[in-house]
C-alpha positions in Angstrom: 53.5 -76.3 35.1 55.0 -76.2 31.6 55.9 -72.7 30.3 56.3 -73.9 26.7 56.1 -76.9 24.6 58.7 -77.9 22.1 57.1 -78.5 18.7 60.1 -80.2 17.2 61.2 -83.2 19.3 64.5 -83.4 17.3 66.7 -80.9 19.1 69.9 -81.8 17.2 71.1 -79.2 14.7 71.8 -80.7 11.3 75.4 -80.6 10.2 74.5 -78.6 7.1 73.1 -75.8 9.3 76.0 -75.5 11.7 78.0 -72.3 11.5 81.7 -72.9 11.6 84.2 -70.3 12.9 85.7 -68.6 9.8 89.3 -69.3 9.1 91.6 -66.6 10.5 89.2 -65.4 13.2 91.8 -66.1 15.9 95.6 -65.8 15.8 98.0 -67.9 18.0 101.4 -66.5 18.7 104.6 -68.7 19.0 104.4 -68.1 22.7 100.9 -69.6 22.9 98.8 -66.4 23.3 95.5 -66.4 21.4 94.0 -63.1 20.2 91.1 -62.2 18.0 92.2 -60.9 14.6 90.1 -57.8 15.0 91.8 -56.9 18.3 95.1 -57.7 16.6 94.5 -55.3 13.8 93.4 -52.6 16.2 96.6 -53.1 18.1 98.9 -52.6 15.0 99.2 -56.4 14.6 100.9 -56.7 18.0 99.5 -59.3 20.5 98.5 -57.4 23.6 99.3 -60.4 25.9 103.0 -61.0 25.0 103.8 -58.1 22.6 104.6 -60.5 19.8 104.9 -58.5 16.5 103.1 -60.4 13.8 104.6 -60.2 10.3 102.7 -57.8 8.1 103.2 -56.3 4.6 103.2 -53.0 2.9 99.4 -52.7 3.0 99.4 -52.8 6.8 102.4 -50.6 7.2 101.0 -47.9 4.9 97.7 -48.0 6.9 99.6 -47.7 10.2 101.9 -44.9 9.2 100.3 -42.6 6.7 97.8 -40.0 7.9 94.2 -41.1 7.1 95.6 -44.1 5.3 96.1 -41.7 2.4 99.2 -42.0 0.1 100.3 -41.9 -3.6 102.0 -45.1 -4.9 104.8 -44.9 -7.4 106.2 -47.4 -9.9 103.5 -50.0 -9.1 103.5 -51.6 -12.5 107.2 -52.7 -12.8 107.4 -56.4 -13.2 110.3 -59.0 -13.1 111.7 -60.3 -16.3 113.4 -63.7 -16.6 116.8 -62.9 -18.2 118.3 -66.3 -17.3 115.3 -68.4 -18.3 115.7 -69.9 -14.8 114.0 -73.2 -13.9 114.1 -75.2 -10.7 110.9 -77.1 -9.6 109.1 -74.7 -12.0 110.2 -71.8 -14.3 110.9 -68.5 -12.7 108.5 -66.8 -15.0 105.7 -69.2 -13.9 106.6 -68.7 -10.2 106.4 -64.9 -10.5 103.1 -65.1 -12.4 101.6 -67.4 -9.7 102.9 -65.2 -6.9 101.4 -62.1 -8.4 98.0 -63.9 -8.6 98.1 -65.2 -5.0 99.4 -62.1 -3.3 98.0 -59.3 -5.5 101.5 -57.8 -5.5 103.7 -57.1 -8.6 106.9 -57.7 -6.7 108.5 -57.7 -3.2 108.4 -54.0 -2.6 106.0 -51.0 -2.9 106.9 -47.3 -2.8 104.4 -44.6 -1.6 104.5 -40.9 -0.6 102.3 -39.5 2.1 102.3 -37.7 5.4 103.1 -39.1 8.9 101.5 -36.8 11.5 101.8 -34.0 9.0 105.4 -34.7 7.9 106.1 -35.6 4.3 107.7 -39.1 3.9 108.5 -41.5 1.1 108.2 -45.2 2.2 109.5 -48.2 0.4 108.2 -51.3 2.1 109.1 -54.9 1.4 106.6 -57.8 1.4 107.8 -61.2 2.6 104.9 -62.9 1.0 106.4 -62.3 -2.5 109.0 -65.0 -2.9 110.3 -64.5 0.6 110.8 -60.7 0.2 113.7 -61.6 -2.0 115.7 -58.8 -3.6 115.6 -59.0 -7.4 116.2 -56.4 -10.1 112.7 -54.9 -9.6 113.4 -54.3 -5.9 116.7 -52.6 -6.7 115.1 -50.5 -9.4 112.2 -49.4 -7.3 114.5 -48.4 -4.4 116.6 -46.5 -6.9 113.6 -44.7 -8.2 112.4 -44.0 -4.6 115.8 -42.3 -3.9 115.4 -40.3 -7.1 111.9 -39.2 -6.0 113.3 -38.3 -2.5 116.0 -36.2 -4.2 113.5 -34.5 -6.5 110.9 -33.7 -3.8 113.6 -33.2 -1.1 111.5 -35.5 1.2 113.0 -38.0 3.6 113.1 -41.7 2.7 112.2 -44.7 4.9 112.8 -48.3 3.8 111.1 -51.0 5.7 113.0 -54.2 5.2 111.6 -57.7 5.4 113.6 -60.2 3.3 115.2 -63.5 3.0 118.0 -62.0 0.9 118.9 -61.9 -2.7 116.7 -63.6 -5.3 118.9 -66.4 -6.6 116.6 -67.0 -9.6 118.2 -63.8 -11.0 121.7 -64.7 -10.0 124.2 -61.9 -10.6 121.4 -59.5 -11.6 120.1 -59.8 -8.0 123.5 -59.4 -6.4 124.2 -56.2 -8.4 121.3 -54.6 -6.6 123.4 -54.4 -3.4 125.9 -52.1 -5.0 123.3 -50.2 -7.0 121.1 -49.3 -3.9 124.1 -48.6 -1.7 125.6 -46.2 -4.3 122.3 -44.4 -4.8 121.8 -43.9 -1.1 125.1 -42.0 -1.0 123.3 -39.3 -3.0 120.9 -38.8 -0.2 123.7 -38.3 2.2 125.5 -35.9 -0.2 122.3 -33.8 -0.4 121.6 -34.0 3.3 118.2 -35.8 2.9 117.5 -38.1 5.8 117.2 -41.9 5.3 115.6 -44.0 8.0 115.9 -47.8 7.8 113.4 -50.0 9.7 114.5 -53.6 10.1 111.7 -56.1 10.7 111.4 -59.8 11.0 113.3 -61.2 9.1 116.0 -58.9 7.5 118.7 -61.2 6.2 121.1 -61.9 3.3 121.9 -59.3 0.7 119.3 -56.8 2.0 121.0 -56.7 5.5 124.4 -56.4 3.7 123.3 -53.3 1.7 120.6 -50.7 2.1 119.0 -52.1 5.3 122.1 -51.2 7.4 122.9 -47.9 5.7 120.3 -45.6 7.3 121.1 -42.3 9.1 119.0 -44.1 11.7 118.9 -47.9 11.8 115.9 -48.9 13.9 114.2 -52.3 14.4 111.1 -53.9 15.7 111.3 -56.0 18.9 112.4 -59.6 18.4 113.2 -59.2 14.7 115.7 -61.7 13.2 118.5 -59.5 11.6 121.7 -60.8 10.1 123.4 -62.1 7.0 123.4 -65.9 7.2 120.8 -67.6 9.4 121.6 -68.9 12.9 121.5 -72.5 11.8 124.0 -72.0 9.0 126.3 -70.1 11.3 126.1 -72.7 14.1 126.9 -75.5 11.6 129.8 -73.5 10.1 131.6 -72.6 13.4 130.6 -75.8 15.1 129.5 -74.3 18.4 126.4 -73.0 20.2 125.4 -69.4 19.6 124.6 -66.9 22.4 121.0 -66.7 23.6 119.0 -64.3 21.5 121.7 -64.2 18.8 120.7 -62.0 15.7 117.6 -60.7 17.4 117.0 -56.9 17.7 117.8 -56.9 21.4 121.2 -58.7 20.8 122.1 -56.2 18.0 121.4 -53.1 20.0 123.6 -54.4 22.9 126.4 -54.7 20.3 125.9 -51.4 18.6 124.5 -52.5 15.3 121.2 -50.6 15.5 120.3 -47.2 17.1 117.1 -48.2 18.9 114.1 -50.6 19.0 110.6 -49.3 18.5 107.3 -51.0 19.3 105.1 -51.0 16.2 102.3 -49.4 18.3 104.6 -46.4 18.8 106.2 -46.4 15.4 104.2 -43.6 13.8 104.8 -41.3 16.8 108.5 -42.1 16.9 109.0 -41.6 13.2 107.1 -38.3 13.2 109.2 -37.0 16.1 112.3 -38.0 14.4 111.3 -36.3 11.2 110.4 -33.1 13.1 113.7 -33.2 14.9 115.6 -33.6 11.6 113.6 -30.8 10.0 114.6 -28.4 12.7 
């Protein structure tokens, strides 16, 4: 006995009507774990299977750390100039313009003030998507202004580093930011205002050689690449194999370069406890 009759004998779905899985629906970690992007976001962008910390930017860090995702951004409209009229495969001016359009960012760092579990905190967070998170004059200036704001408001400062180093398209102007930011940070120390440095993957070059390693507390995410020159360059220079895990967070803490490693899922709680401790 037939329960139903198919009216249309053609049971094949036309290609035009097939629904494809949207790009970015799933994320595959370097270790091979696959996780749904919704689950990844709900887990602070950490894969629950292998604890891999996905690279994220200022937007995600601000949402994770600030209470109710509420904050006030400062100096958002500062843009890079092209003092050297630099040109490689394209002009620096054109590269900056295109990167602003594709990322929605004006440069490689954003500064905001808000509350972290009720504690006031100013956060300057770098974005690797903007020319590799490179440190140019805008990055140095915005960090400098963040320090001034911290001094004025008497509020602790946290810098989240994620950078490939100095922005060579600005040459000496970029390198000067190392001295500029380091000197400005000494004012926080003089006025006994806490500075927390969070090193994420990767933190290299001139950033690691300046403000990233000058925190009252230098902390890092698990597995982050942290160092001045990259492992490949060092290996080729010294002509020998490097230790396992070289320049990763776990290697650095064993050798006393950082204070502790914090899982991103615990970051807000750890930071708020640290701020409460410093306040008391």
